[in-house]
C-alpha positions as CSV (number, residue, x, y, z in Angstrom):
1,M,20.8,31.5,6.3
2,T,19.7,30.5,9.8
3,L,19.5,27.1,11.3
4,S,15.7,27.3,11.2
5,R,15.9,27.1,7.4
6,F,17.2,23.6,7.8
7,T,14.9,22.5,10.5
8,R,11.7,24.1,9.2
9,P,11.2,24.0,5.4
10,S,9.1,26.7,3.8
11,P,5.3,26.2,4.0
12,W,5.4,26.6,0.2
13,L,7.5,23.4,-0.1
14,V,4.8,21.5,1.8
15,T,2.1,23.2,-0.3
16,G,3.8,22.0,-3.4
17,A,4.2,18.5,-2.0
18,F,0.5,18.4,-1.1
19,L,-0.5,19.6,-4.6
20,V,1.6,17.0,-6.4
21,S,0.7,14.2,-4.0
22,G,-3.0,15.1,-3.9
23,V,-3.3,15.0,-7.7
24,T,-1.4,11.8,-7.9
25,H,-3.6,10.2,-5.3
26,L,-6.6,11.0,-7.5
27,V,-5.1,10.2,-10.9
28,R,-3.1,7.1,-10.0
29,P,-4.5,5.7,-6.7
30,A,-2.9,2.3,-7.2
31,V,0.5,3.9,-6.5
32,F,-0.6,4.6,-2.9
33,E,-2.8,1.6,-2.1
34,P,0.2,-0.5,-0.9
35,L,0.8,2.2,1.7
36,I,-2.5,1.7,3.4
37,P,-2.0,-0.5,6.5
38,R,-3.6,-3.9,5.9
39,A,-5.8,-3.6,9.0
40,L,-7.8,-0.8,7.4
41,P,-10.7,-1.6,5.0
42,G,-11.2,0.1,1.6
43,P,-7.7,1.2,0.6
44,R,-8.9,2.8,-2.6
45,A,-11.4,5.0,-0.7
46,I,-8.7,6.0,1.8
47,V,-6.3,6.9,-1.0
48,Y,-9.0,9.1,-2.6
49,A,-9.9,10.7,0.7
50,S,-6.3,11.5,1.6
51,G,-5.7,13.0,-1.8
52,V,-8.7,15.3,-1.4
53,A,-7.5,16.2,2.1
54,E,-4.0,17.1,0.7
55,L,-5.5,19.3,-2.0
56,V,-7.8,21.0,0.5
57,C,-4.8,21.6,2.8
58,A,-2.8,23.0,-0.1
59,A,-5.5,25.4,-1.0
60,G,-5.7,26.5,2.7
61,L,-2.0,27.0,2.9
62,L,-2.0,29.0,-0.3
63,T,-4.7,31.3,1.0
64,K,-3.2,31.4,4.5
65,A,-6.4,30.1,6.0
66,R,-6.3,29.9,9.8
67,W,-7.3,26.2,9.8
68,A,-4.7,25.2,7.2
69,G,-1.8,24.6,9.6
70,P,-3.7,22.4,12.1
71,A,-5.5,20.5,9.2
72,S,-2.2,20.0,7.4
73,T,-0.6,18.7,10.6
74,A,-3.5,16.2,10.9
75,V,-2.9,15.0,7.4
76,L,0.8,14.6,7.9
77,V,0.2,12.7,11.1
78,G,-2.5,10.7,9.4
79,V,-0.4,9.5,6.5
80,W,2.6,8.6,8.8
81,P,1.3,5.0,9.3
82,G,1.2,4.6,5.5
83,N,4.8,5.8,5.2
84,L,5.8,3.4,8.0
85,Q,4.0,0.5,6.2
86,S,5.9,1.4,3.0
87,A,9.2,1.4,4.8
88,L,8.4,-2.0,6.5
89,D,7.4,-3.5,3.1
90,A,10.5,-2.2,1.4
91,T,12.7,-3.7,4.2
92,A,11.0,-7.0,3.8
93,Q,11.5,-6.9,0.1
94,A,15.2,-6.1,0.5
95,R,15.6,-9.1,2.9
96,Q,13.7,-11.4,0.5
97,G,15.8,-10.2,-2.4
98,G,19.0,-11.1,-0.7
99,G,19.9,-7.4,0.0
100,R,20.2,-6.2,-3.6
101,P,21.6,-2.7,-3.5
102,R,18.6,-1.1,-5.2
103,D,16.2,-2.7,-2.7
104,V,18.3,-1.7,0.3
105,A,18.6,1.9,-1.0
106,Q,14.8,2.1,-1.5
107,A,14.2,0.9,2.0
108,A,16.8,3.3,3.4
109,V,15.1,6.3,1.6
110,L,11.7,5.2,2.9
111,W,13.0,5.0,6.5
112,A,14.7,8.4,6.2
113,R,11.4,9.9,5.0
114,L,9.7,9.2,8.3
115,P,11.4,11.8,10.5
116,L,11.2,14.4,7.7
117,Q,7.6,14.9,8.5
118,I,8.6,16.6,11.7
119,P,10.0,19.7,9.9
120,M,7.1,19.6,7.6
121,I,4.7,19.8,10.5
122,R,6.7,22.7,12.0
123,A,6.5,24.5,8.7
124,V,2.7,24.2,8.4
125,L,2.1,25.1,12.0
126,S,4.2,28.2,11.5
127,T,1.6,29.4,8.9
128,S,-1.2,29.3,11.5
129,R,0.9,31.3,13.9
130,R,1.5,34.0,11.3
131,S,-2.1,34.2,10.1
132,T,-3.6,34.7,13.6
């Protein structure tokens, strides 16, 4: 196993994540509404649109479409502010709750998730390099 296996996950992993997340966005949008930065209007519509975008990208990755890597990168970059908002909210909740271990752990996981999008982006971009 090479180091690149640790720094760049398989595009199939990202495809699976997009499929699960995209369906969840459409079936249970209330789960994702708190991730929408408060400055943006229409959180429900944004959740639906991002869910559709994730499903379209998953289909593109599955079929190795040339546009899928750049489009998936755009989606990953586009949802990053929502992931940041989630981490900020969890940190605030942990502070308000007096630092309960469960709240602190949740905040830590959400902060750890932010840099994980970098290897996901590398993975989806590698698909466009292979399909050209």
